[in-house]
N, C-alpha and C positions, 0 to 999 in steps of 0.2 A: 644731327636735333632730335631733337628727343624723343621717344616714343610718347609722352604725351603729349610733347606741342605739335606731332602728329596727327593723332588721334584729335585734335580741335582743329588743326586746320580740315583735314576730311571732312571732318561733318559741318564747317562753313561751306565749305564747296559744296556739297550732297544738300544741304537747308536751301543753297540760291539755287543752283540745278532745279529743287521741285518751285520754287516760287517762280521762278522763268516759264516751268512748262506752264504752270499755270497759269497763269498771264496769257502767254501766246495760244492756250487753248480757248479761253473767255472772249479773244479776238473771233478766232476762228466761228467763236458759235453765235456770235453776235450778228456777222458776215453772211451765217449760211440764215438767219432766225428776217433779217429783210430780203434775204431773195428768196426765202420762203412765201414774205408777205407780197412781196412785186410778184412771183409767178400766179398766186391766188389773185390780185388784181389784175392778173390778163386775160385772165377766162372771166373779167364780165361780173366778179361777188362785191362790188366793188357798193353799188347800191345797196345791197342786202346786209354790210358790214355796215354800212350808213345809220339802216334801219335799226337794226338790230344796238348799234350802241344812242342812237337817240334812247329806243324805247328802254334802256336798263337805267339808264341815267336817270332818266324819270320814274323809273319804281323805286331808286334809292330812295327819294324826296322823296316818291309816297306816302314807305314806311314810319319813313316821323314828321309825316303833317295828320298819315290816319289814327297814330297815335298817342295823336296830343288831342284828339276829340273830347271833347268835356262836354259837362252838362251848359255850356252857351246853345251848343247849338239845341239843345230841347225846349232852352227862354226863345230862343228864334224863331223857331216850329210853332212856338203857343205865340209868341208877338202875330206871324206872320195867320195865323187859322184866327186871333183873336182879330186881327186885321181887316182883312181880305174873309172869313170862314173858311171853316174847315175842307168845302165840297173844291171853292176855290181852288184855295190851296192845292188840295190831291191833285188838281187838273195840269198847276203848277209844275207841281213833281212829278209828273205823266210828264208833261211835256217838255224837259228838264233832261229823262230819262230818254224819250225820244231822239231831243237833237244830238247826248251824246251817242247815242247808236248809231244814227247817221253819221256822223262827223266820223266816227273810231271805222267804217266801216268806208269809209270812202264813198255814200252815195252817192251819185249822180243826177236823182229822180231828181230835179226841180223844181216839179210842184208839188213832192213833201216837203222837201227844205220853202218855200214859199207860204203853206200854211203851218210855220210854227219859224218863220221869222220878221221882225219887222223891214219897211224897205233897206235900212243902208246895210242891214248885217244880210239881206240875202241876197246884192250888189258884190258884195265881200264873199258871202259862199260863191258866187259866180264866176266870182277871179280864182276864188283858190282850190279851187275842183276841179285835178287836171288831170288823166287818165292815165293810170299809175303801168309803168310799163316794162316791169321788172321780175310779174307773176306771186309778187306778194301781195297775201290779207290778211282781212283778222276776224276773225270771228271770236263778235265778246260773249260771256261765257257768264259774269257777272256786274251787275249794280249795285253800288251802293251809295244813297244821297242822304244827304247832313245837310241841314238848314245853318247860308250861317249869315252874317250881316252885310248887309246891303249897302250899295255906297250913294244912294239918293233912297230920300221916301219915295212911296208909289211903284219899287220894282222890291222881287225877291233874288236871292241869290243864293246857289246849290253850288257847293263839291259833289261833283258823284264822280265817284273811286271809280273804277271801271278794269274789271280782267278781262281778258282778252287769251286767245291763242293767236300766234303769231304763224300762218299758212302758206309756201312754197308750194307751189303747183300738187297740192290740194293735199297736202302733209304736216300738220304738228312739228315748227320748230322751236318751238321757247313758248312759253306763255311770260304774259308780261303782264303790266299794272300801272296805271296813271292816274291823276287826279284831276280830273277840268272842271274851271267854273263857268257856272253857267248865270248870267244873270237877266233875268225876265221881270218887260214893263206888262199893263195891262193892254188889250186892243180897243179902241174905244170902240169902233165898230159893231165888232162881231162878240165882243163881250167874252174874249178868252184870254190866257198870257199867251206871250210870244218870244221870241231870246232876241235879244238886242245885243248882248256880246257873247262870245265862249273861247274864254283862254286856259 
């Protein structure tokens, strides 16, 4: 064999060895990553990770929604004030903020919910609120409330962008943001605004 041919053959063999080595290392790293996640799940962090992924997916969509807030919000607020009066609108906004706070804190005080809910929503709350066993709580830091288009006449609808700290065993783990949509109707008996829907 000529010297040039030997050098080319040697280079091809070396490149082949490098490619095979990288492939083998990647296979072992993937297996190790799966073992690490299984190890974490064995120690009860599955619920915690589920909460974190749920909160982070909702916070990604919030940034897009909040950046698209336009003058329509101002127009709906003006429409609501023209229709129901400024004092009534302010009370409705306060009720929406209270509902958002209770919801985010998983507040199980049914008397608080009954005061601001219509009967069908109150029944839903009684079924939905369960005692959390994972030790994760939320500390609400900020609420930004915007008027949005109502689904039906004689309703008010708000988008509440909430920011809170996720707490585990008293320590702040992460800050989260989420948009909630709250529909309110007027209670005929007490002449106040109550929650019809929260999503």
